[in-house]
GUBA-194523 format. One line per field, with one value per atom (N, C-alpha, C, CB): atom name; x, y, z. Coordinates in pm, 1 decimal. Glycine has a CB too. Example, Ala and Ser with C-alpha at 12.3 -4.5 7.8 and 13.67 -1.06 7.14 Angstrom:
a (N  CA  C  CB  N  CA  C  CB);
x (1319.0  1230.0  1320.0  1130.8  1285.0  1367.0  1290.0  1408.4);
y (-569.0  -450.0  -330.0  -447.3  -225.0  -106.0  3.0  -59.8);
z (780.0  780.0  780.0  904.6  708.0  714.0  787.0  572.5);
***
This chain:
a (N  CA  C  CB  N  CA  C  CB  N  CA  C  CB  N  CA  C  CB  N  CA  C  CB  N  CA  C  CB  N  CA  C  CB  N  CA  C  CB  N  CA  C  CB  N  CA  C  CB  N  CA  C  CB  N  CA  C  CB  N  CA  C  CB  N  CA  C  CB  N  CA  C  CB  N  CA  C  CB  N  CA  C  CB  N  CA  C  CB  N  CA  C  CB  N  CA  C  CB  N  CA  C  CB  N  CA  C  CB  N  CA  C  CB  N  CA  C  CB  N  CA  C  CB  N  CA  C  CB  N  CA  C  CB  N  CA  C  CB  N  CA  C  CB  N  CA  C  CB  N  CA  C  CB  N  CA  C  CB  N  CA  C  CB  N  CA  C  CB  N  CA  C  CB  N  CA  C  CB  N  CA  C  CB  N  CA  C  CB  N  CA  C  CB  N  CA  C  CB  N  CA  C  CB  N  CA  C  CB  N  CA  C  CB  N  CA  C  CB  N  CA  C  CB  N  CA  C  CB  N  CA  C  CB  N  CA  C  CB  N  CA  C  CB  N  CA  C  CB  N  CA  C  CB  N  CA  C  CB  N  CA  C  CB  N  CA  C  CB  N  CA  C  CB  N  CA  C  CB  N  CA  C  CB  N  CA  C  CB  N  CA  C  CB  N  CA  C  CB  N  CA  C  CB  N  CA  C  CB  N  CA  C  CB  N  CA  C  CB  N  CA  C  CB  N  CA  C  CB  N  CA  C  CB  N  CA  C  CB  N  CA  C  CB  N  CA  C  CB  N  CA  C  CB  N  CA  C  CB  N  CA  C  CB  N  CA  C  CB  N  CA  C  CB  N  CA  C  CB  N  CA  C  CB  N  CA  C  CB  N  CA  C  CB  N  CA  C  CB  N  CA  C  CB);
x (17998.1  17913.7  17769.4  17923.3  17706.5  17567.8  17474.3  17528.8  17380.3  17284.1  17175.0  17221.2  17125.5  17015.4  16893.8  16976.5  16822.5  16702.6  16628.9  16736.8  16514.3  16431.6  16494.8  16297.6  16590.8  16652.9  16784.0  16676.9  16820.7  16947.9  16922.8  17019.4  16997.5  16988.8  17122.0  16951.7  17117.1  17237.5  17237.0  17244.3  17346.9  17361.6  17454.4  17416.6  17406.6  17488.3  17504.5  17423.0  17628.5  17650.6  17737.3  17710.8  17725.7  17802.0  17839.2  17720.7  17955.9  17998.2  17992.4  18141.8  17931.2  17932.9  17996.5  17788.6  18055.5  18132.1  18053.3  18259.1  18047.0  18008.8  18093.5  17854.1  18137.7  18216.5  18178.6  18370.2  18187.9  18161.9  18294.7  18065.3  18326.3  18443.3  18395.9  18550.6  18455.7  18416.9  18493.1  18440.1  18606.9  18690.2  18685.0  18831.4  18621.5  18610.0  18473.5  18725.4  18434.1  18314.2  18358.7  18233.1  18304.5  18343.3  18226.4  18389.9  18251.0  18153.1  18222.3  18099.8  18154.1  18214.4  18270.7  18113.1  18373.6  18439.7  18357.0  18581.4  18409.5  18337.7  18297.5  18421.8  18371.7  18334.8  18195.1  18436.1  18151.1  18014.2  17912.7  17993.4  17930.4  17834.1  17834.6  17859.8  17952.8  17957.4  17910.2  18098.4  17950.5  17906.5  17759.2  17991.6  17711.9  17569.8  17482.0  17543.7  17524.2  17449.5  17446.2  17509.6  17558.2  17564.2  17471.1  17707.5  17470.9  17384.1  17236.4  17413.7  17200.7  17062.5  17021.3  17045.1  17111.4  17079.1  17066.7  17185.8  17154.8  17143.6  17010.6  17263.1  16973.1  16846.2  16727.9  16832.5  16735.3  16627.4  16613.7  16652.5  16726.6  16724.9  16682.4  16863.3  16722.0  16696.4  16577.8  16820.7  16491.5  16382.3  16289.8  16301.3  16276.9  16184.7  16251.8  16122.1  16379.1  16451.6  16430.3  16602.9  16399.4  16378.3  16509.9  16297.3  16501.3  16611.8  16736.1  16649.1  16718.6  16830.1  16815.7  16835.8  16923.8  16927.8  17026.5  16968.5  16985.9  17073.4  17106.0  17006.8  17231.3  17271.8  17371.5  17333.1  17342.6  17434.0  17503.9  17358.1  17630.8  17706.2  17765.8  17817.0  17759.1  17828.7  17886.2  17733.4  17966.2  18024.8  18130.7  17917.6  18197.6  18299.4  18433.8  18315.9  18449.4  18576.2  18592.7  18587.0  18716.2  18745.6  18715.1  18893.0  18672.9  18649.8  18782.4  18553.8  18874.4  19006.2  19114.3  19026.8  19124.7  19224.6  19171.2  19360.8  19186.2  19135.6  19194.4  19167.1  19106.8  19145.6  19029.0  19182.3  19039.6  18929.3  18804.5  18970.9  18821.6  18708.7  18667.4  18742.4  18744.0  18715.1  18724.3  18812.7  18609.7  18603.7  18495.4  18739.2  18460.4  18357.0  18227.4  18406.3  18189.1  18073.5  17942.2  18062.0  17917.9  17792.9  17784.7  17779.0  17892.9  17895.1  17886.2  18022.0  17952.8  17947.7  17806.6  18046.7  17739.2  17601.7  17510.6  17548.6  17524.6  17441.7  17467.3  17468.0  17590.1  17622.3  17565.9  17774.7  17535.6  17480.3  17328.3  17522.4  17264.1  17118.6  17065.2  17067.0);
y (2638.3  2579.1  2625.8  2424.0  2665.2  2711.7  2593.3  2786.5  2610.6  2505.2  2499.0  2528.9  2379.2  2367.1  2447.0  2219.5  2500.0  2576.3  2610.8  2702.7  2674.8  2703.0  2803.7  2754.2  2883.4  2984.0  2936.8  3110.9  2814.6  2761.6  2678.4  2676.6  2706.3  2629.4  2560.1  2720.4  2434.8  2358.9  2335.8  2222.9  2372.8  2354.5  2236.4  2483.8  2140.4  2027.2  2041.5  1887.2  2057.7  2090.3  1991.6  2223.3  1997.9  1914.6  2000.3  1787.2  1976.1  2046.7  1950.1  2106.1  1994.1  1914.3  1998.2  1867.8  1932.2  2001.7  2019.9  1926.8  2141.8  2171.8  2290.1  2202.2  2287.3  2397.8  2415.6  2371.8  2538.4  2567.4  2594.2  2688.4  2509.3  2528.1  2529.4  2416.2  2611.7  2614.3  2510.7  2753.0  2463.2  2373.1  2227.4  2420.3  2196.4  2058.9  2038.4  2023.7  1913.2  1878.6  1839.7  1762.6  1905.4  1878.7  1816.3  2008.2  1701.7  1637.3  1616.7  1500.9  1651.0  1642.8  1505.1  1679.7  1503.9  1380.0  1308.4  1408.5  1201.8  1122.6  1204.2  1006.1  1307.4  1385.0  1443.4  1496.9  1462.8  1510.5  1404.8  1550.5  1285.5  1179.6  1128.4  1067.0  1107.2  1048.3  1146.0  1001.8  1271.3  1366.7  1402.0  1494.3  1411.5  1441.2  1325.2  1471.7  1202.3  1085.5  1075.2  959.5  1105.8  1103.7  1208.0  1127.4  1327.9  1434.3  1397.0  1567.0  1336.8  1292.9  1188.2  1236.0  1095.8  992.8  1052.2  882.9  1143.9  1210.5  1285.7  1307.9  1352.8  1425.9  1330.3  1506.1  1214.2  1116.1  1068.2  996.6  1035.3  982.4  1089.7  927.1  1213.3  1321.8  1409.1  1408.7  1358.8  1439.9  1498.5  1357.2  1434.6  1484.7  1577.7  1368.7  1607.4  1696.4  1842.0  1662.1  1928.8  2070.2  2144.9  2138.4  2253.7  2349.1  2291.0  2403.5  2197.2  2145.5  2194.2  1990.1  2246.9  2285.4  2192.7  2437.0  2135.1  2051.1  2129.0  1911.8  2162.9  2255.6  2187.6  2384.1  2194.3  2145.7  2267.1  2062.3  2282.1  2398.3  2370.4  2436.1  2471.5  2469.7  2608.3  2428.6  2624.5  2755.2  2792.8  2859.9  2693.9  2722.9  2758.2  2603.6  2725.7  2751.5  2899.7  2668.6  2942.7  3080.6  3100.7  3116.1  3220.2  3252.6  3282.3  3373.4  3344.0  3375.4  3313.1  3529.5  3358.0  3306.6  3321.6  3381.0  3215.9  3222.3  3341.0  3092.9  3415.2  3528.7  3556.1  3656.2  3659.1  3695.8  3734.4  3810.8  3779.2  3823.9  3724.1  3954.8  3617.9  3524.5  3380.7  3546.6  3316.4  3177.5  3159.5  3132.9  3035.8  3000.2  3076.2  3027.7  3087.8  3169.0  3117.3  3173.3  2989.0  2935.4  2953.0  2788.6  2920.8  2935.8  3082.4  2873.1  3167.8  3311.9  3365.8  3390.4  3321.4  3365.8  3325.4  3308.0  3201.1  3154.4  3236.8  3006.1  3272.7  3347.7  3489.7  3352.5  3540.7  3676.3  3677.5  3738.5  3560.4  3557.4  3542.5  3446.2);
z (16240.6  16138.6  16159.6  16142.2  16051.6  16057.8  16081.4  15927.5  16170.3  16201.4  16093.5  16340.8  16065.7  15968.5  16013.2  15949.0  15917.0  15947.0  15820.0  16024.1  15833.1  15715.9  15619.6  15760.2  15665.9  15579.2  15518.4  15656.9  15543.5  15493.2  15368.3  15601.6  15262.0  15138.2  15115.5  15017.0  15079.8  15047.2  14897.1  15126.2  14831.4  14687.0  14662.9  14618.2  14587.0  14545.8  14394.9  14586.4  14350.9  14211.0  14136.5  14200.9  14007.0  13914.9  13794.2  13871.8  13740.5  13619.6  13502.2  13635.8  13394.3  13272.1  13162.4  13231.6  13066.2  12962.9  12834.7  12933.5  12787.8  12650.6  12608.2  12636.7  12487.6  12433.3  12287.0  12449.0  12241.5  12101.5  12031.1  12086.5  11936.4  11851.9  11707.3  11876.0  11626.0  11484.7  11402.8  11426.4  11454.3  11375.1  11420.6  11378.9  11535.1  11580.7  11647.6  11678.4  11656.8  11732.5  11872.2  11663.7  11972.4  12110.7  12185.0  12181.2  12243.5  12330.0  12463.3  12269.4  12572.3  12705.0  12735.3  12809.6  12816.9  12857.1  12962.7  12910.2  13018.7  13118.1  13239.1  13161.9  13272.8  13391.1  13377.0  13415.1  13255.5  13234.0  13273.6  13087.9  13223.1  13247.5  13390.0  13155.3  13444.0  13577.8  13684.4  13609.8  13677.5  13780.1  13763.2  13774.7  13640.7  13618.5  13664.1  13470.1  13634.8  13679.5  13831.4  13620.6  13894.4  14040.5  14100.2  14088.6  14043.3  14094.2  14077.9  14021.2  13966.7  13946.7  14050.6  13805.3  14080.9  14179.6  14319.8  14178.5  14356.4  14486.5  14494.2  14509.5  14386.3  14384.0  14399.6  14253.1  14337.5  14349.8  14494.1  14256.5  14555.8  14692.4  14792.9  14729.7  14769.0  14865.1  14824.5  14879.6  14738.1  14682.9  14788.8  14587.8  14902.0  15004.3  15105.2  15077.5  15085.0  15176.0  15135.1  15177.2  15230.2  15196.5  15176.1  15306.2  15104.1  15088.8  15023.2  15222.1  14933.2  14854.8  14711.4  14860.5  14656.6  14515.3  14446.3  14496.6  14337.0  14256.6  14129.8  14223.8  14112.6  14007.3  13913.9  14067.9  13784.8  13681.9  13621.7  13571.6  13651.4  13603.2  13466.7  13702.2  13381.4  13253.3  13233.3  13134.6  13132.5  13106.4  13208.2  13104.4  13265.6  13366.3  13302.7  13459.8  13176.4  13110.3  13078.0  12983.1  13070.1  13032.3  12884.5  13062.8  12850.5  12709.5  12639.3  12696.5  12713.8  12658.1  12745.8  12646.8  12871.4  12964.7  13106.5  12948.3  13187.4  13324.4  13399.0  13399.1  13463.9  13547.7  13641.0  13461.6  13721.3  13810.3  13732.2  13901.3  13608.2  13526.8  13418.6  13462.6  13397.7  13288.7  13339.3  13170.1  13349.5  13394.4  13499.4  13450.2  13521.6  13619.0  13593.7  13760.7  13468.1  13429.7  13489.8  13278.4  13485.4  13540.6  13690.8  13506.2  13760.8  13906.3  13946.3  13964.6  13872.1  13902.9  13883.9  13813.7  13779.2  13755.7  13871.2  13624.0  13917.9  14028.0  14153.9  14055.4  14179.9  14301.9  14296.3  14322.9  14177.0  14165.0  14175.9  14032.6  14165.4  14169.3  14309.3  14084.1);
***
């Protein structure tokens, strides 16, 4: 296990749902509200802690079909930055 230090960043993430459909209105289910609310509260309590990133992921769904190249778009983008 890596020891805490100035070069270590801890990411605490939450996934919220949004999707674009042309034939229906989509609003995220409870997993959006409960995980986002939890992440906000953790961020409030830990606001004075260094090297914490609080990340709200979206775009995790596949555009066509889940595969190595399709899906987890938000998380994949973060890992490339």
